[in-house]
TORKOL-4160 file (C-alpha; in steps of 0.2 Angstrom, whole numbers, padded with zeros to 4 digits, m for minus):
224
<pt num="1" X="0039" Y="m0082" Z="m0011"/>
<pt num="2" X="0035" Y="m0079" Z="m0029"/>
<pt num="3" X="0025" Y="m0091" Z="m0041"/>
<pt num="4" X="0025" Y="m0087" Z="m0059"/>
<pt num="5" X="0011" Y="m0094" Z="m0070"/>
<pt num="6" X="0013" Y="m0091" Z="m0089"/>
<pt num="7" X="0005" Y="m0097" Z="m0105"/>
<pt num="8" X="m0006" Y="m0092" Z="m0120"/>
<pt num="9" X="m0023" Y="m0083" Z="m0120"/>
<pt num="10" X="m0037" Y="m0093" Z="m0111"/>
<pt num="11" X="m0025" Y="m0107" Z="m0105"/>
<pt num="12" X="m0033" Y="m0106" Z="m0088"/>
<pt num="13" X="m0019" Y="m0095" Z="m0080"/>
<pt num="14" X="m0030" Y="m0082" Z="m0071"/>
<pt num="15" X="m0043" Y="m0095" Z="m0065"/>
<pt num="16" X="m0030" Y="m0107" Z="m0056"/>
<pt num="17" X="m0019" Y="m0092" Z="m0050"/>
<pt num="18" X="m0033" Y="m0085" Z="m0041"/>
<pt num="19" X="m0038" Y="m0101" Z="m0033"/>
<pt num="20" X="m0020" Y="m0105" Z="m0028"/>
<pt num="21" X="m0017" Y="m0088" Z="m0021"/>
<pt num="22" X="m0033" Y="m0090" Z="m0010"/>
<pt num="23" X="m0028" Y="m0107" Z="m0004"/>
<pt num="24" X="m0010" Y="m0101" Z="0001"/>
<pt num="25" X="m0016" Y="m0084" Z="0007"/>
<pt num="26" X="m0004" Y="m0076" Z="m0006"/>
<pt num="27" X="m0008" Y="m0060" Z="m0016"/>
<pt num="28" X="m0014" Y="m0063" Z="m0034"/>
<pt num="29" X="m0008" Y="m0051" Z="m0047"/>
<pt num="30" X="m0016" Y="m0052" Z="m0064"/>
<pt num="31" X="m0004" Y="m0044" Z="m0076"/>
<pt num="32" X="m0015" Y="m0047" Z="m0091"/>
<pt num="33" X="m0028" Y="m0036" Z="m0083"/>
<pt num="34" X="m0015" Y="m0022" Z="m0082"/>
<pt num="35" X="m0012" Y="m0023" Z="m0101"/>
<pt num="36" X="m0030" Y="m0024" Z="m0104"/>
<pt num="37" X="m0033" Y="m0008" Z="m0094"/>
<pt num="38" X="m0020" Y="0001" Z="m0104"/>
<pt num="39" X="m0029" Y="m0005" Z="m0120"/>
<pt num="40" X="m0045" Y="0002" Z="m0112"/>
<pt num="41" X="m0037" Y="0018" Z="m0109"/>
<pt num="42" X="m0031" Y="0020" Z="m0127"/>
<pt num="43" X="m0049" Y="0017" Z="m0133"/>
<pt num="44" X="m0057" Y="0029" Z="m0120"/>
<pt num="45" X="m0044" Y="0042" Z="m0125"/>
<pt num="46" X="m0048" Y="0039" Z="m0144"/>
<pt num="47" X="m0029" Y="0035" Z="m0147"/>
<pt num="48" X="m0021" Y="0023" Z="m0160"/>
<pt num="49" X="m0017" Y="0007" Z="m0152"/>
<pt num="50" X="0001" Y="0010" Z="m0158"/>
<pt num="51" X="0002" Y="0027" Z="m0150"/>
<pt num="52" X="0015" Y="0023" Z="m0136"/>
<pt num="53" X="0018" Y="0041" Z="m0131"/>
<pt num="54" X="m0001" Y="0045" Z="m0130"/>
<pt num="55" X="m0005" Y="0028" Z="m0120"/>
<pt num="56" X="0009" Y="0031" Z="m0108"/>
<pt num="57" X="0003" Y="0049" Z="m0105"/>
<pt num="58" X="m0015" Y="0042" Z="m0102"/>
<pt num="59" X="m0008" Y="0029" Z="m0090"/>
<pt num="60" X="0001" Y="0043" Z="m0080"/>
<pt num="61" X="m0015" Y="0053" Z="m0080"/>
<pt num="62" X="m0027" Y="0040" Z="m0075"/>
<pt num="63" X="m0018" Y="0028" Z="m0064"/>
<pt num="64" X="m0021" Y="0009" Z="m0065"/>
<pt num="65" X="m0024" Y="0000" Z="m0049"/>
<pt num="66" X="m0028" Y="m0018" Z="m0044"/>
<pt num="67" X="m0038" Y="m0018" Z="m0028"/>
<pt num="68" X="m0046" Y="m0032" Z="m0018"/>
<pt num="69" X="m0065" Y="m0029" Z="m0016"/>
<pt num="70" X="m0075" Y="m0042" Z="m0005"/>
<pt num="71" X="m0061" Y="m0055" Z="m0008"/>
<pt num="72" X="m0061" Y="m0052" Z="m0027"/>
<pt num="73" X="m0047" Y="m0043" Z="m0037"/>
<pt num="74" X="m0054" Y="m0028" Z="m0046"/>
<pt num="75" X="m0046" Y="m0017" Z="m0059"/>
<pt num="76" X="m0048" Y="0002" Z="m0057"/>
<pt num="77" X="m0043" Y="0017" Z="m0068"/>
<pt num="78" X="m0044" Y="0031" Z="m0056"/>
<pt num="79" X="m0060" Y="0028" Z="m0046"/>
<pt num="80" X="m0069" Y="0018" Z="m0060"/>
<pt num="81" X="m0070" Y="m0001" Z="m0059"/>
<pt num="82" X="m0067" Y="m0007" Z="m0077"/>
<pt num="83" X="m0065" Y="m0026" Z="m0072"/>
<pt num="84" X="m0079" Y="m0031" Z="m0084"/>
<pt num="85" X="m0076" Y="m0018" Z="m0098"/>
<pt num="86" X="m0058" Y="m0025" Z="m0100"/>
<pt num="87" X="m0064" Y="m0042" Z="m0104"/>
<pt num="88" X="m0074" Y="m0038" Z="m0120"/>
<pt num="89" X="m0070" Y="m0045" Z="m0137"/>
<pt num="90" X="m0065" Y="m0027" Z="m0143"/>
<pt num="91" X="m0051" Y="m0026" Z="m0129"/>
<pt num="92" X="m0046" Y="m0044" Z="m0132"/>
<pt num="93" X="m0043" Y="m0040" Z="m0151"/>
<pt num="94" X="m0031" Y="m0025" Z="m0147"/>
<pt num="95" X="m0022" Y="m0029" Z="m0131"/>
<pt num="96" X="m0008" Y="m0038" Z="m0140"/>
<pt num="97" X="m0004" Y="m0022" Z="m0150"/>
<pt num="98" X="m0003" Y="m0012" Z="m0134"/>
<pt num="99" X="0006" Y="m0024" Z="m0124"/>
<pt num="100" X="0020" Y="m0025" Z="m0137"/>
<pt num="101" X="0024" Y="m0007" Z="m0135"/>
<pt num="102" X="0041" Y="m0006" Z="m0126"/>
<pt num="103" X="0037" Y="0009" Z="m0115"/>
<pt num="104" X="0020" Y="0001" Z="m0109"/>
<pt num="105" X="0029" Y="m0015" Z="m0105"/>
<pt num="106" X="0043" Y="m0006" Z="m0096"/>
<pt num="107" X="0030" Y="0004" Z="m0085"/>
<pt num="108" X="0020" Y="m0012" Z="m0081"/>
<pt num="109" X="0034" Y="m0023" Z="m0077"/>
<pt num="110" X="0041" Y="m0010" Z="m0065"/>
<pt num="111" X="0024" Y="m0009" Z="m0056"/>
<pt num="112" X="0023" Y="m0028" Z="m0056"/>
<pt num="113" X="0040" Y="m0030" Z="m0048"/>
<pt num="114" X="0036" Y="m0017" Z="m0035"/>
<pt num="115" X="0021" Y="m0027" Z="m0030"/>
<pt num="116" X="0030" Y="m0044" Z="m0030"/>
<pt num="117" X="0044" Y="m0037" Z="m0019"/>
<pt num="118" X="0032" Y="m0033" Z="m0004"/>
<pt num="119" X="0023" Y="m0050" Z="m0002"/>
<pt num="120" X="0020" Y="m0068" Z="m0006"/>
<pt num="121" X="0013" Y="m0068" Z="m0024"/>
<pt num="122" X="0005" Y="m0078" Z="m0037"/>
<pt num="123" X="0007" Y="m0069" Z="m0054"/>
<pt num="124" X="0001" Y="m0074" Z="m0071"/>
<pt num="125" X="0004" Y="m0068" Z="m0088"/>
<pt num="126" X="0015" Y="m0071" Z="m0103"/>
<pt num="127" X="0033" Y="m0066" Z="m0098"/>
<pt num="128" X="0032" Y="m0068" Z="m0079"/>
<pt num="129" X="0045" Y="m0082" Z="m0077"/>
<pt num="130" X="0056" Y="m0075" Z="m0091"/>
<pt num="131" X="0056" Y="m0057" Z="m0088"/>
<pt num="132" X="0046" Y="m0050" Z="m0074"/>
<pt num="133" X="0051" Y="m0063" Z="m0060"/>
<pt num="134" X="0065" Y="m0073" Z="m0067"/>
<pt num="135" X="0070" Y="m0079" Z="m0050"/>
<pt num="136" X="0053" Y="m0085" Z="m0045"/>
<pt num="137" X="0054" Y="m0100" Z="m0034"/>
<pt num="138" X="0040" Y="m0109" Z="m0045"/>
<pt num="139" X="0038" Y="m0107" Z="m0063"/>
<pt num="140" X="0023" Y="m0115" Z="m0072"/>
<pt num="141" X="0019" Y="m0114" Z="m0091"/>
<pt num="142" X="0001" Y="m0119" Z="m0095"/>
<pt num="143" X="m0004" Y="m0124" Z="m0113"/>
<pt num="144" X="m0020" Y="m0130" Z="m0121"/>
<pt num="145" X="m0027" Y="m0133" Z="m0138"/>
<pt num="146" X="m0034" Y="m0118" Z="m0147"/>
<pt num="147" X="m0051" Y="m0126" Z="m0148"/>
<pt num="148" X="m0052" Y="m0129" Z="m0130"/>
<pt num="149" X="m0047" Y="m0112" Z="m0126"/>
<pt num="150" X="m0060" Y="m0105" Z="m0138"/>
<pt num="151" X="m0073" Y="m0115" Z="m0129"/>
<pt num="152" X="m0067" Y="m0108" Z="m0112"/>
<pt num="153" X="m0068" Y="m0090" Z="m0118"/>
<pt num="154" X="m0085" Y="m0092" Z="m0125"/>
<pt num="155" X="m0091" Y="m0100" Z="m0109"/>
<pt num="156" X="m0083" Y="m0085" Z="m0099"/>
<pt num="157" X="m0092" Y="m0072" Z="m0110"/>
<pt num="158" X="m0109" Y="m0080" Z="m0107"/>
<pt num="159" X="m0105" Y="m0081" Z="m0088"/>
<pt num="160" X="m0100" Y="m0063" Z="m0088"/>
<pt num="161" X="m0116" Y="m0058" Z="m0098"/>
<pt num="162" X="m0105" Y="m0051" Z="m0112"/>
<pt num="163" X="m0113" Y="m0051" Z="m0129"/>
<pt num="164" X="m0103" Y="m0060" Z="m0142"/>
<pt num="165" X="m0106" Y="m0058" Z="m0161"/>
<pt num="166" X="m0092" Y="m0071" Z="m0165"/>
<pt num="167" X="m0094" Y="m0089" Z="m0169"/>
<pt num="168" X="m0083" Y="m0102" Z="m0159"/>
<pt num="169" X="m0073" Y="m0104" Z="m0175"/>
<pt num="170" X="m0070" Y="m0085" Z="m0176"/>
<pt num="171" X="m0065" Y="m0085" Z="m0157"/>
<pt num="172" X="m0053" Y="m0100" Z="m0160"/>
<pt num="173" X="m0045" Y="m0090" Z="m0175"/>
<pt num="174" X="m0043" Y="m0074" Z="m0164"/>
<pt num="175" X="m0034" Y="m0085" Z="m0151"/>
<pt num="176" X="m0022" Y="m0093" Z="m0163"/>
<pt num="177" X="m0018" Y="m0075" Z="m0170"/>
<pt num="178" X="m0015" Y="m0069" Z="m0153"/>
<pt num="179" X="m0004" Y="m0083" Z="m0149"/>
<pt num="180" X="0007" Y="m0079" Z="m0165"/>
<pt num="181" X="0008" Y="m0060" Z="m0160"/>
<pt num="182" X="0012" Y="m0064" Z="m0142"/>
<pt num="183" X="0026" Y="m0077" Z="m0147"/>
<pt num="184" X="0033" Y="m0066" Z="m0161"/>
<pt num="185" X="0034" Y="m0049" Z="m0153"/>
<pt num="186" X="0051" Y="m0042" Z="m0150"/>
<pt num="187" X="0049" Y="m0037" Z="m0132"/>
<pt num="188" X="0047" Y="m0051" Z="m0120"/>
<pt num="189" X="0038" Y="m0063" Z="m0131"/>
<pt num="190" X="0028" Y="m0077" Z="m0125"/>
<pt num="191" X="0039" Y="m0092" Z="m0122"/>
<pt num="192" X="0042" Y="m0105" Z="m0108"/>
<pt num="193" X="0056" Y="m0102" Z="m0096"/>
<pt num="194" X="0070" Y="m0115" Z="m0096"/>
<pt num="195" X="0066" Y="m0120" Z="m0078"/>
<pt num="196" X="0047" Y="m0119" Z="m0080"/>
<pt num="197" X="0036" Y="m0134" Z="m0078"/>
<pt num="198" X="0024" Y="m0137" Z="m0093"/>
<pt num="199" X="0006" Y="m0142" Z="m0089"/>
<pt num="200" X="m0006" Y="m0146" Z="m0104"/>
<pt num="201" X="m0023" Y="m0141" Z="m0097"/>
<pt num="202" X="m0033" Y="m0147" Z="m0112"/>
<pt num="203" X="m0041" Y="m0162" Z="m0104"/>
<pt num="204" X="m0039" Y="m0157" Z="m0086"/>
<pt num="205" X="m0052" Y="m0150" Z="m0074"/>
<pt num="206" X="m0048" Y="m0134" Z="m0065"/>
<pt num="207" X="m0046" Y="m0144" Z="m0049"/>
<pt num="208" X="m0033" Y="m0155" Z="m0057"/>
<pt num="209" X="m0023" Y="m0141" Z="m0063"/>
<pt num="210" X="m0023" Y="m0132" Z="m0046"/>
<pt num="211" X="m0018" Y="m0148" Z="m0037"/>
<pt num="212" X="m0003" Y="m0151" Z="m0049"/>
<pt num="213" X="0003" Y="m0133" Z="m0046"/>
<pt num="214" X="0001" Y="m0134" Z="m0027"/>
<pt num="215" X="0011" Y="m0150" Z="m0028"/>
<pt num="216" X="0026" Y="m0141" Z="m0036"/>
<pt num="217" X="0024" Y="m0126" Z="m0024"/>
<pt num="218" X="0024" Y="m0138" Z="m0009"/>
<pt num="219" X="0040" Y="m0146" Z="m0016"/>
<pt num="220" X="0048" Y="m0129" Z="m0018"/>
<pt num="221" X="0043" Y="m0124" Z="0000"/>
<pt num="222" X="0052" Y="m0139" Z="0007"/>
<pt num="223" X="0068" Y="m0134" Z="m0001"/>
<pt num="224" X="0067" Y="m0116" Z="0007"/>
């Protein structure tokens, strides 16, 4: 079974997707982390974030992998765990540019479909229900106000011990800018699939969002 969870930055996709996967004993696939890893590689190789050929060569050379370590999904490039490093403001600021590169998206989508074809999965991103898994049994589209998402991101930085030089207003501006870039890119733009169920998480707790999605999954399972 395939569950697709899409939505803009910091709408709560990864948090709820992990919980749902754990509750159902499904495999969680964080596609955003794969694009962040590609962005991290561009920076490490001192490449322009628009250098498609160079970034693809770096991906082929280093190998991006998602691994489960002590029950948590970690992101590796080669043997290096970069799970923390890909969540910094610097990577967040450039991941839209890298993820908009046609060659990078093609490579990542191929990898994502290969993973989803082997097991029950919960996959989150921005084009899962529209492009990566268009036949997913359940499609969810999460939304939330830019201010609430900025507050979540600031809280996440603090919990991860990531030093932030930006104000809440600056983070909110960056999120709004990311929304625009993601929804206006030519390749697989951020948009709600026609058959997706929209959930506004602005005033909801994580538990409420999880329960709402689990309800939709259980309804779908009864039909199978």
